[in-house]
C-alpha positions in Angstrom: -23.2 -16.8 -0.8 -22.0 -13.4 -1.7 -19.9 -12.8 -4.8 -16.6 -11.1 -5.1 -18.4 -8.2 -6.8 -20.8 -7.8 -3.9 -18.0 -7.9 -1.4 -16.0 -5.4 -3.4 -18.9 -3.0 -3.5 -19.5 -3.5 0.2 -15.9 -2.6 0.9 -16.1 0.5 -1.3 -19.4 1.5 0.5 -17.6 1.2 3.9 -14.8 3.5 2.7 -17.2 6.1 1.3 -19.3 6.0 4.5 -16.3 6.6 6.6 -15.1 9.4 4.3 -18.3 11.2 5.0 -18.4 10.4 8.7 -14.9 11.9 9.2 -15.3 14.8 6.8 -12.9 13.5 4.3 -13.2 14.6 0.7 -15.3 12.3 -1.4 -13.3 9.5 -3.0 -10.1 10.7 -1.3 -9.4 7.1 -0.1 -8.4 4.4 -2.6 -9.1 0.8 -2.2 -6.2 -1.6 -2.7 -7.5 -5.1 -3.2 -5.0 -7.5 -1.7 -5.1 -10.4 -4.1 -2.1 -12.4 -2.8 -2.6 -16.2 -3.0 -5.9 -15.7 -5.0 -6.3 -17.2 -8.4 -6.6 -15.0 -11.6 -10.2 -16.0 -11.9 -11.0 -14.2 -8.6 -9.0 -11.1 -9.8 -10.8 -11.2 -13.1 -14.1 -10.9 -11.3 -12.8 -7.8 -9.4 -11.5 -6.3 -12.6 -14.9 -6.7 -14.2 -16.5 -5.0 -11.2 -14.2 -2.0 -11.8 -11.3 -2.6 -9.4 -7.9 -1.5 -10.7 -5.5 -1.4 -7.8 -4.2 -4.9 -6.7 -1.7 -5.7 -3.9 0.7 -8.7 -4.0 3.0 -10.0 -1.2 5.0 -12.6 -3.1 7.3 -11.6 -5.9 7.0 -14.4 -8.4 3.2 -14.9 -7.8 2.7 -11.2 -8.4 4.9 -11.1 -11.6 3.0 -14.1 -13.0 -0.3 -12.3 -12.5 0.9 -9.1 -14.0 2.1 -10.9 -17.1 -1.1 -13.0 -17.3 -3.4 -9.9 -17.4 -1.0 -7.7 -19.4 -3.4 -4.8 -18.9 -2.0 -1.2 -18.6 -5.1 0.0 -16.9 -4.3 -2.2 -13.8 -2.0 -0.9 -11.1 0.1 -3.4 -9.3 1.4 -2.8 -5.8 4.0 -4.9 -4.1 3.1 -4.9 -0.4 5.2 -7.7 1.1 8.7 -7.8 2.6 11.3 -7.4 -0.1 14.7 -9.1 0.0 17.5 -7.6 -1.9 17.9 -10.6 -4.2 14.4 -10.2 -5.5 14.3 -6.5 -6.3 14.9 -6.9 -10.0 11.5 -8.5 -11.0 9.7 -6.0 -8.7 11.5 -3.1 -10.4 10.7 -4.5 -13.8 7.0 -5.3 -13.4 5.3 -3.5 -10.5 4.0 0.0 -10.4 4.3 0.6 -6.7 6.3 -0.7 -3.7 4.9 0.0 -0.2 7.6 -1.7 1.8 10.8 0.3 1.5 12.6 0.0 4.8 16.2 0.5 4.0 18.5 2.4 1.6 19.9 -0.7 0.0 16.5 -1.8 -1.3 15.7 1.7 -2.6 19.1 1.9 -4.5 18.6 -1.5 -6.1 15.1 -0.7 -7.3 16.3 2.6 -8.7 19.2 0.9 -10.5 17.0 -1.9 -11.8 14.0 0.1 -13.0 14.0 -0.4 -16.8 14.7 2.5 -19.1 11.5 3.8 -20.7 9.4 2.8 -17.6 7.8 5.5 -15.5 9.5 5.9 -12.1 8.5 3.4 -9.6 6.1 4.8 -7.0 7.4 4.0 -3.5 6.2 4.3 0.1 8.5 4.1 3.2 7.3 1.5 5.6 7.1 2.8 9.2 7.0 0.4 12.2 4.8 2.8 14.2 4.1 0.2 16.9 7.7 -0.7 17.5 6.9 -4.4 17.4 9.9 -6.6 16.6 7.8 -8.9 14.5 7.1 -6.1 12.0 9.3 -4.6 9.3 9.7 -0.9 8.9 11.8 2.0 10.2 11.3 4.3 13.1 9.7 7.7 12.8 13.0 9.3 13.4 14.7 7.5 10.5 12.1 8.6 7.9 13.6 12.0 7.0 17.0 10.6 5.9 15.6 7.8 3.8 12.9 10.1 2.3 15.6 12.5 1.2 17.7 9.7 -0.3 14.7 8.4 -2.3 13.7 11.8 -3.5 17.2 12.1 -5.1 16.8 8.8 -7.1 15.6 9.5 -10.7 13.8 6.2 -11.2 11.8 6.3 -8.0 9.0 8.6 -6.9 8.5 9.1 -3.2 4.7 8.9 -2.8 4.4 8.6 1.0 4.2 6.2 3.9 2.9 2.8 4.8 2.2 1.2 8.1 0.5 -1.9 9.6 -1.6 -1.2 12.6 -0.9 -3.0 15.9 -3.5 -5.6 16.8 -4.8 -4.4 20.2 -7.9 -4.8 22.3 -7.5 -1.1 23.2 -8.8 1.1 20.4 -6.9 4.1 21.8 -3.6 2.3 21.0 -4.6 2.2 17.3 -5.9 5.7 17.4 -2.7 7.1 18.8 -0.5 5.3 16.4 -2.5 6.3 13.3 -2.6 9.9 14.6 1.2 9.8 14.8 1.4 8.5 11.3 -0.8 11.2 10.0 1.4 13.9 11.6 4.4 12.4 10.0 2.7 12.2 6.7 1.7 15.9 6.9 5.2 16.8 7.7 6.5 14.8 4.7 4.0 16.5 2.4 5.4 19.9 3.2 8.9 18.8 2.4 8.3 16.7 -0.8 6.0 17.7 -3.6 5.4 14.1 -4.7 4.1 12.9 -1.4 0.3 12.3 -1.4 -0.2 8.7 -0.1 -0.7 7.3 3.4 -1.2 3.6 3.0 -2.8 2.7 6.3 -5.6 0.5 7.4 -7.0 -3.0 6.7 -10.3 -4.7 7.3 -10.1 -4.6 11.1 -9.0 -1.0 11.5 -10.4 0.7 8.4 -12.4 3.3 10.4 -9.6 4.7 12.6 -7.3 4.7 9.5 -9.7 6.9 7.5 -10.4 9.0 10.5 -6.7 9.8 10.8 -5.8 10.6 7.2 -5.3 7.3 5.3 -5.5 7.7 1.5 -5.3 4.0 0.7 -6.7 1.0 2.6 -5.6 -2.5 2.0 -8.4 -5.1 2.0 -8.1 -8.7 1.1 -10.2 -11.4 2.8 -13.3 -9.1 3.0 -13.3 -9.0 -0.8 -11.8 -12.4 -1.8 -12.7 -14.5 1.2 -10.3 -16.2 3.7 -7.1 -17.7 2.4 -7.1 -21.4 2.4 
């Protein structure tokens, strides 16, 4: 039975192999370990192995873990859908939010970020596949929301996030990720703080890295399947 450390190292190796394969700069793609629903004992093993970026989907669970570890070297990412009545604890505790999909959420996070904290790093979630079951805005809506966020003093616009469409046709994924990369490159030219394309999970890590992802989100391949 493989350990979390072995699985984490395997995931990192996969990332580095694909960086080289697609002529990406070495270590230009970060690993975000998706630790949602996993106990602190599992996360502790990953921390001991050197992992520092962790992603949580549920507000209270994530806050509890952040408070438990109380470690400034860890970077906590909120990657789940965010309701307006739950923005305050996210603004108070997390370092990143990947799922900004409307102005109201951005405004609340900006207003609720505590004084003395660094600005909250945020990504705009894009529904690149147009699936009704997924959150996110359209490509055409990105510029207006990006400009609004850029004007908020307690938020830092870092880039874009998307969830790839599950498809048996790899060309579908390739095309959507290519479109995301084009949007990302356009955004980088307009906003100096933009440097992050959060794209790709265990099943589509290779095309994500091929098309410019700077951060891949991997959960079960590190921590095992959720029970």
